[in-house]
C-alpha positions as a LaTeX table, in Angstrom:
\begin{tabular}{lrrr}
\hline
Residue & $x$ (\AA) & $y$ (\AA) & $z$ (\AA) \\
\hline
Met1 & $-53.32$ & $-9.66$ & $-25.89$ \\
Pro2 & $-50.66$ & $-7.21$ & $-26.96$ \\
Thr3 & $-47.30$ & $-8.38$ & $-28.01$ \\
His4 & $-44.21$ & $-6.74$ & $-26.43$ \\
Gly5 & $-41.26$ & $-6.14$ & $-28.63$ \\
Thr6 & $-37.79$ & $-7.09$ & $-27.68$ \\
Pro7 & $-35.30$ & $-4.22$ & $-26.70$ \\
Ala8 & $-33.95$ & $-4.20$ & $-30.28$ \\
Asp9 & $-37.54$ & $-3.42$ & $-31.56$ \\
Leu10 & $-37.95$ & $-0.29$ & $-29.19$ \\
Thr11 & $-37.41$ & 3.25 & $-30.36$ \\
Pro12 & $-35.26$ & 5.35 & $-28.19$ \\
Val13 & $-37.08$ & 8.41 & $-26.73$ \\
Arg14 & $-35.42$ & 11.44 & $-25.34$ \\
Pro15 & $-36.23$ & 11.87 & $-21.54$ \\
Trp16 & $-38.58$ & 14.86 & $-21.06$ \\
Gly17 & $-36.21$ & 16.41 & $-18.37$ \\
Ile18 & $-33.20$ & 16.72 & $-20.72$ \\
Gly19 & $-34.59$ & 19.97 & $-21.99$ \\
Arg20 & $-34.53$ & 21.42 & $-18.49$ \\
Leu21 & $-30.75$ & 20.71 & $-17.96$ \\
Ala22 & $-28.37$ & 23.72 & $-17.83$ \\
Pro23 & $-24.76$ & 24.16 & $-16.99$ \\
Tyr24 & $-23.80$ & 24.98 & $-13.33$ \\
Pro25 & $-23.53$ & 28.70 & $-12.64$ \\
Thr26 & $-20.07$ & 30.19 & $-12.27$ \\
Thr27 & $-18.84$ & 29.67 & $-8.73$ \\
Leu28 & $-17.75$ & 32.52 & $-6.55$ \\
Lys29 & $-14.92$ & 32.70 & $-4.08$ \\
Leu30 & $-16.49$ & 33.24 & $-0.72$ \\
Pro31 & $-14.86$ & 35.93 & 1.58 \\
Tyr32 & $-14.72$ & 33.37 & 4.41 \\
Ala33 & $-13.26$ & 30.08 & 5.00 \\
Thr34 & $-15.03$ & 28.72 & 8.19 \\
Val35 & $-18.09$ & 29.49 & 10.22 \\
Thr36 & $-18.38$ & 28.78 & 13.97 \\
Ile37 & $-20.98$ & 29.50 & 16.64 \\
Asp38 & $-20.15$ & 32.12 & 19.24 \\
Pro39 & $-21.28$ & 30.35 & 22.52 \\
Thr40 & $-22.24$ & 33.69 & 24.19 \\
Thr41 & $-24.39$ & 35.24 & 21.40 \\
Gln42 & $-25.26$ & 32.05 & 19.55 \\
Leu43 & $-24.38$ & 33.86 & 16.20 \\
Gly44 & $-22.28$ & 32.76 & 13.37 \\
Val45 & $-18.65$ & 33.97 & 13.29 \\
Phe46 & $-17.07$ & 33.97 & 9.90 \\
Arg47 & $-13.34$ & 33.75 & 9.52 \\
Asp48 & $-10.99$ & 34.10 & 6.51 \\
Leu49 & $-8.05$ & 31.83 & 5.70 \\
Gln50 & $-5.86$ & 33.67 & 8.17 \\
Gly51 & $-8.42$ & 33.30 & 10.99 \\
Gln52 & $-9.49$ & 36.93 & 11.15 \\
Thr53 & $-13.19$ & 37.70 & 11.57 \\
Val54 & $-14.95$ & 38.63 & 8.29 \\
Glu55 & $-17.92$ & 41.08 & 8.64 \\
Met56 & $-20.76$ & 39.61 & 6.55 \\
Gly57 & $-23.11$ & 42.53 & 6.77 \\
Lys58 & $-26.14$ & 43.32 & 8.89 \\
His59 & $-29.33$ & 41.39 & 8.71 \\
Gly60 & $-32.64$ & 42.74 & 10.24 \\
Thr61 & $-34.68$ & 40.90 & 12.72 \\
Ser62 & $-38.32$ & 40.98 & 13.08 \\
Ser63 & $-41.05$ & 39.89 & 15.70 \\
Gly64 & $-44.78$ & 39.69 & 15.51 \\
Thr65 & $-47.91$ & 39.03 & 17.53 \\
Glu66 & $-51.33$ & 37.94 & 16.79 \\
Thr67 & $-54.43$ & 38.09 & 18.93 \\
Ser68 & $-57.63$ & 36.22 & 18.21 \\
Thr69 & $-61.05$ & 37.45 & 19.26 \\
Ala70 & $-64.44$ & 35.86 & 19.25 \\
Thr71 & $-67.76$ & 37.57 & 19.92 \\
Asn72 & $-69.76$ & 34.43 & 20.02 \\
Leu73 & $-68.31$ & 31.32 & 21.56 \\
Asp74 & $-70.72$ & 28.85 & 19.88 \\
Ser75 & $-70.30$ & 29.84 & 16.33 \\
Gln76 & $-67.17$ & 30.29 & 14.05 \\
Pro77 & $-68.24$ & 33.09 & 11.80 \\
Asp78 & $-68.09$ & 35.82 & 14.48 \\
Gln79 & $-64.23$ & 35.47 & 14.94 \\
Gly80 & $-61.72$ & 38.16 & 14.09 \\
His81 & $-58.07$ & 38.72 & 14.73 \\
Asp82 & $-55.40$ & 41.57 & 14.56 \\
Gln83 & $-51.65$ & 41.51 & 13.82 \\
Asp84 & $-48.73$ & 43.71 & 14.42 \\
Ser85 & $-45.05$ & 43.46 & 13.72 \\
Glu86 & $-41.69$ & 45.10 & 14.45 \\
Gln87 & $-38.58$ & 45.06 & 12.27 \\
Asp88 & $-35.16$ & 46.61 & 12.68 \\
\hline
\end{tabular}
């Protein structure tokens, strides 16, 4: 039966994750102070410290559809599908 040493007999080992640590990146001052949701459009409204609306740039939207086809209802290998998408 192995004997276990006392804490004074143990050799300290450097934790494996220590080498992965790095300083936090430099923080940036954001151009807005608050974000609220417009009840009509359900979009975020960004405001600066003076309460003025800040334009945060345009983001595209996309939508897509997918249809599934089967030529043989009693076997899986005869299936196919097609896809399309739109983005603005």
